[in-house]
Phi, psi and omega in degrees: 000321185292324187292328180297312189294318181292324180295312182289333176291321176305314192259353174258020186291126175278349180271085175272144176283165173296327178291331183285333182269355179303127169225112184294341180284334185260074167279151180275129181268141172292138177302131179275147188263139184288126181300311183305320187277322179281331177242101188286345181268354172282111182239138185278136182220127180298329183276356178261095183292321175300327180283318186286342180294335178298328188262356189236136178281179186293335179273357183100357182280149173283134180290143170290163181301324183290339176270324178268347178072014175284147169295171185291319181301314178279342167300316181297314178294321174303316182298312184305316186290321180293318171299328177288322179289323174302315187295327180261008176065035170279320176246142177280157176290327180203156183248084180242000000 
């Protein structure tokens, strides 16, 4: 009985070490920096399909902010430019 109490005490300890919390799958990722904010010479152009392919996946969907690293303001600009390029048939709506 005493062994059981010590065993529970050992594993129910609130003072956890940093080694106990280590999980190799949960690495802290470096925050992505907005390309458009950091590089002032980078200009979005709806006529440049090669540039816009960075912001579209292989199925033709617009990538989210967490993937592109763009800020909210520039993500809205990216969305508008990609939609404009799709409308005039520079980019496809889908790759099926």
